[in-house]
N, C-alpha and C positions, 0 to 999 in steps of 0.2 A: 186754282190756276190763276185767278186774278191776282192773288198775293205773289205768286211766282213771277208773273209778268212784271209787276210793279217792282219787285225786289231786284230782279236782274236787269231791268231797263233794256230789254232786247227789242223793243219796237212793236211787240205783239200785244194785243188785248183780246178780251173775249168776243168783242164784236167782229174782229177779223177772223177769229177761229170759227165763229158761227157762220160767217159768210162762206168759208171753205167747206164747212159741213153741209150747207145747203146745196152746194154744187158737187157734193160727194168726192171732194179732193183732200180730205183730212186723213192724216195717218198719225195715230198716237203711239208713241214708243215709251213704255213704262219700264224702266230698268230696275233690277234689284228687288223683285217681289219677295224674295226669301228674307230680306233684311227688315221687313215690316212684321210686327207681332201678329199672330194668327187672327185675332179679332178684327183688327184694322184691315188686315189683308183681305178678309172676306167682304168687308164693306167696299173696299176699292174694286175688287173683281166684280161684285154684283152691280156696282154703280156703272162701270164701263160696259158691262154686258147689256144692261138695260138701255144705256145710251146708244149702243150700237143698233139695238132693235128699233129704236125710235128714229135713228139717223142711218138708215140702211144705205150701204154703198161705201161708207167710210170704214177705215180699218183700225184695229187695235192690236198691238203686239206687246205682250208681257215677256220680260226675260227674268229667269230665275235659275238658281241651282236646283237640283232635283227635289230636295226636301221642302221647297217652298211651293210645290205644284200639286199638293193634295187637296182633297175636299172640294170646295166651291170652284176653284180654278179648273179642275178636271171636269166637273159637272157642266160648267158653262162654256169652256173653251177646249175641252179634251180632244175633239175631233181634229183640231188644227195644231196639234202638238208636234214639234220637231226637236231633235237633239242636235246641238252644235258640236261638230267633230273637232278634234285637234287640228291645228294648222298643218298643212303639208309644206314641203320645202319651197314650192313656188310661192305660196302665200307668205311664208316666212321672209323670203327675199323681197317680195313686194312691200311688206310691212316695214322692213329695215330701210329700203330705199325711200319710202314716203316719210318715215320718221326723221331721217337725216335731212331730207329736202325741207321739211317743216322747220327743223332747228336752224338750218343755215340759209333758209329762204330759197325759193325756186330758181332765182337768178344766179345762185352761187354754184360753182362746180365743185366746191369743197365737199358739200353734202354728198354728192354722187360718188366722189372719190373715196370718202370715208366709209360709205355704205358698202362699196365694192370690196374694200380692204377687210372690213369686218366679216362679210360673207365668206371671203376666201379663207380667213383665219378660222372661222367657225367650222368649216368643212374638214379641217385637219386637227381640230382641237378635241381631245378626248373628253367625253362627258357633257359637251355643250348641248347635244340633241335632247337631253332630259329637260332643258330649261327653255325650249323655244316653241312648245306646242300650244301655248295659250298667250293672249296679248299681254296679260299682266307680267308674266315671266319674261317675255321677249322685250317688253319695255324696260324692265330692270337691267337686262343684258345690254340693251342699246345705251342706257345711261352709264353703265359701267365702262363700256368701250369709249363712249364720248368723253368721259372724265379722264381716262388713262391712255387713250389712243392705242390700246392693245388689250387682249384678253390675258389674264394671268397664265403663267406658263405651266401650271400644274392643276390637277383636278380639285384637290382640297382647297387650294387658295381661291379658285374660281367660285366654289360653293360658299366658302367663307365670306367673300366680298359680296356675292349675290344676296345672301341672306341678311347680312349686316346692312346692305344698301336698302333692301325692302323695309326692314324694321325701323331703321333710322328715319326714314322719310314718312313713316306712318304712325309711329307711337312716341309719346313723350317719354315714357319709361321703357325705352326699347331694350335696355340691358336686362330688365326683369322679364320681358317677353321672351328674349333670347334664352334666358335661364330656364324658363318654363318649357319652351320647345325642346331644349336639350334633355330636360328631365323626362318629358313625355315620350320622346323618341327612345330613350334608354329603357324606360319602364315597359314600353310596348315591345321593344326588341328582346328584352329579357323574357317576356311572355311568348315570344315568337309569333306575334300577331301583327297584322297590318290594319286592323280596325278595332276600336274600343268604344264602349258606350259613354254617355254623358257623365255618369257618376264617376267613372274611372278618370276622366279628364279633370273633373272638379277636384277629386282627391289629390291629383298631382299638382294642380294649381294652388291648392291650399298649403302645400309645402313651401311654395315660393311667396305667396301673398298671405302673410300671417294675419290673424285676427287682431283688430284694434281694441284698445282698452274699453272704449265707449260702446262697443259693438257686441250684441249677443249672438248666439248661434244662428238664429233665424236671419238676422241682418247680414251676418257673414255669408251664409249660404246664398242669399239673394244677390249680394255684391259679386260673389264668385260666378254665379250664373250669368249675370250681366256682362262680366269680363269675358267669359267664354264666347258669348254672343257677339262681343266686339272683336275679339282676337281672331276667331275662325275666318270670317270673311275678309278681314283686312290684312292679315299677315302674309298671305300669298303662297304659303306652303302647306296649309291645312285645308281639308275639305270635309263636308258632312254629307254622307250619302247613305240612304236606307237606314237612317238612325245611328250610323256608326261614324266616328271621327277617325280620320287617317291622314297621312301625308299624300300630297299629289303624286309623288313618285317614291318608291321604296328607297331610292338613292338618297333622298332628303332624310328619311328616317335613319339610314345607315350612317350618313355623314354626321348628323346631329348626335347619334349614339357615340360615334368615334370622338366627337368634340367633348361630350360629357365625360367620357372615360379619361381623356387627356387632362381636362380641367379639374378632375377630382382625384388625381393620382400624383404620387411623388416618385415611386419606383415604376417607371413606364414599361419596363420589360415584364415585370411581375403582373402588372395590371391587365395585360392583354394575353398573358401566357395560357390561361384556361380556355381561350377561344380558338386556338390554332387548329384543333381537330374537328371543329364544328363548322360545317359548310354554310350554315345560316349566317355565320359571322365573317365569311370570306371577304366581302366588300368592306365590311367594317374595319377589318385588319388593314386592308390596303389604304383606306382613307385615313385610318388612325395614324399610320406611319407617315403618310403624306402631310396630314395636318400637323403632326408633331414636328416634322422637318422644317416647317415655316419659322418656328421660333427656336427649335432645338435640334439642329441637324446631327449633332453628335449622338444623341440618344436614338434618333431614327435609324441611323446607319448601324449603331450598336445592336439594335434589336434584330435587324436583318442578319448581321454577322453571327449573332448567337444561334439563330435557327439554321443558317447555311452551314456552319461549322459543326453542328450537332449531327448525330446519326439519324438517318431516315431510310425507310424501306419502301419498296414498290407498293403503291403507285406514286410515291415521292410527293405527296400532296403538300407537305410542309416546305420542302425545297422549292417547289413550283410557286407556292403562294408567296414565299419570301422574295423570290426572284421577281414576281409580278409587282410586288410592293415597291421595289426600287423605281419602277416606272412612275409611281405617284410621288417620288421625290424629285424636285426640280433638278435638271441635269447639272446645274452649277453647285448643288448641295450634295451630290453623290461623292462618296470617297472612293478613290481609285483602287485602294486595297480591297474594299468590299466588292467592287465591280469585278476584279480579277478572280476572286474566289467564287463569285456567283457564276461567272461564265464557265469556270472549270466544272462546277456542279452540273450545269445545264448540258455540257458536252458529255459528262458521264451518263446522264439520263438518255441522251440521244443514242449512245453506244450500247445501251442495255437491250434486253429482249422483252421489255414491257410493250404494251399495246401501241400500235401506230398512233392512236389519238394522243396518248401521253407524250410520246416522243415528238409529235407535231407541236404540242403546246410548248414543250421545252425549246424546240427549234424556233418557234415564233418569238418567244421571249428573248432568246439568244440574238435573234435578228434585230430586235429593238434596242438591245443593250450593246450591240456591236459584236458581230461574229468574227472571232480571230482567225478562223480557218480560211484558206485560200480557195474559194469556190468560184472557179472561172470557166470550167468546161461546160459547154452547151451540148446537150444530146438531142438529136433530131428524132422526133416521134411522129410518124404518119398518123393521120386521122383514122378513126375506126373504133371498133369495140374490142376491149381487152378483158380477159377473164382474170380477176385478181383473187387473192385469198378472201377478201371481205365481200366478194360478189362481182358484178360487172360494172365497169365504168365506161361511159361513152365520151370520147374526145371529139368535140365538135370542131370541124375544120374551119380555119380562117383562110379563105381562098382555097389553096390546095392542101395545106398542112398547117401545123402550129408548132411553136417552140415552147418547151418547158425547161426551166432551170431546175435541175435535180442533182442529188448526190446518189450514185448507185454503188452499193457495196456487193450485192449478190442478187441473183434472180431467183425468186421462189419457184419451186417445182410446179406449182399449180398455175403459173402464168402461161397462157397460150400465145 
């Protein structure tokens, strides 16, 4: 601590700290226990645990991800363990307001204005909620918005800029780290798993970081292990929990898998064709088409066209997925011809006898893409309970009654 005070020149010294300890007014906050190797970690925990006994009334708080809290830490401090939950929306908004106030200074109204604009934009932006539940991710989004004064207009572009922003600011060889993360995501998704052990991660890392001529197998293994320990806590999208490495959200794994396939393909339609019938790859396909459209809108639209114009049967999973994928293409990059064919297919699904859930999905996507039908008639439905084919539904009254915008073709015999 003496070295730290001298190095940072923050005005503190050990005499001042001791004076606070004697009056029982000291609080020690030690962040990143998981980033210390296990031997030194135990020394640190034991030292502060013993110190606390001799200086009763003062407080010690360690922070760590779960894998850094075993052994001595649990034995000495286990009764006071708490888990930090993800940020809720109120906390997210408070964080954004304070971040922009700090950047622009408290006296400036620009900070408050930009914070409010960012919050409003987040609420209507698809996919942003995955990136705002911890301070690291939220900080990256604030920086992204601050630099561009708007969030990217499509999900894939948002994730792309978010990850590039994180890696560029944290690693000298950020392109290699990006390549490793894409490879890891692809290998994990191929195995249909959300968690892998350390050996799996090192094997993937070995494909990106080749052995050097002066390096033997043991030295390479040690270097790769050190790299994993550096990358995991710093990259912002990986986590280590219960001995398993995984991505903070499955969406990151899906996006990086999509990026890997795009970056390692020349025939973009053929590269993704095998995954269309696999529900595990549904989000990958949507993000793949969105990511591809950033640099190659012709191919992205062509893939949708190929699927939409091909035959499909109930429950029309391929048509629905292709239609949803258009939403991941920025509206300025969508081709009108493809939009027209897609709307026609969605209307065909709505008019079939498939389950109401499937027709509802088609109708929802049709609404986002622009419903060409003239739906203007409002039908007044009084509040109460109605017996439907799928069971009972209760329409809660708003004051005396409520209005629903619906399209009615026929009334089923079982409706009372």
